[in-house]
N, C-alpha and C positions, 0 to 999 in steps of 0.2 A: 537310491540310497547312497550316501556318501561313505568314503573310507572311514571317516570318524565314527559314523553310525555303526559300521561293521566292527570297528575296534571296540566300541562300547558294548556291542552285543557279545563279542568274544571275551571281553574282560581279561586282558593279558595281565600277567604278574610283572612283566618287564617288556618294554618296547626297545627293539634294536633298530636304530635308524642308519640306513646306508646313506651316508652324506657324500654322494657322488654328484658331480656337477657337469657331467657330459651332456646333459639336456640343456645347458646354457645356450642362449642364442649365438654367442660368439665362439662356441666350441666347433672346431673344424670337422669333427667326426659325428657328433650327435645330431646335428641339423634339426634341433628342436627350437622352441621359442621361449624358454624360461629366462627370466631376468634375475639379476642378483636379489632385488627386493622380494621377488616371488619365492625364491628359495627360503628367504627369511620367513615369509608368511606361512609357507607350508610347514616349516619347522615349528613355528609358533602354534599352528593348529594341532600338530602331532603332540607337542609338549602339553597343550591344554588337555588333551585326551589322556596323556600319561598321568597328569595331576589328578584327573577324575577317576581313572580306572586302576592305577597301580602305584598310588602314592608318589607320583612324580618319577618313578624309576624309568629312566630313559638313557640309553647308551648310544652315542653317535660315533660312527666309525668312518673316517675319511677314506674315500676311494673314488677314482675316476674324475675325469676333467682334463682336457688337453689344451685349453687356452689358459695359460698361467695367470694373467691378470684377472680373468673371470673367476678362476678357481680361488685365487686369494681373496677377492672381494666377496665371493659367495660364502666362503668359509668364515670370513670375518663377520658377516651379518648373521650367520647361523650361531656363532659363538655369542654375539651380542644379544640375540634373541634368547638363547638358553640361559644367559646370565641375567636376564630380566631388564636389560638396558634399552631395549627397543620394544615399545608396545605394538601389539598385533595390528591395531587400527591405524598405525603409521605406515603399514606396508600394503601396497596395492594388490587387489585381486586381479587375476588374469582377465583379459578382455578379448572379445572377438572370437571368430570360429576356430575350432580346434579339431579338425576331422581326424587327424592321427590319434589324438588323445581319446576322442569318442570311440574309435575303433578298438583301442586297447581296453577301455572300460567295458565295452560290449563283450569282448572276448573273455575278460576276467569274470564278468557276471555269469557267463555261460559255464565257466569252470567251477565257480564257487557257489552257485545257487543250491547245490545239494548239501552244502555245509552251513550256510547262513541264509536268513531271510533277507534277500537283497532285491 
């Protein structure tokens, strides 16, 4: 089950988006593989669920990110997506294996399965 499916099941009144970019591939601390367009895509997916579940009520709060060019570019694409200037299908989906992400998702499922059907 995807995060979007869990959000739909939960039906929030408001979505708070922690717009941090320390998972960016260029970030010296995060050591993750997210790209600027992928942050845009993720934001678009969350915004679509906000439109569906809570009349578009979404608040993005900037935090985190230690590579300033990556942070600036990622924040710019997030703003463009939320403004409706970049269509979701113009942003690439992640590709390739993601063992760290798979481990995080598995741990989250273990913690959350008592609360949602996941």
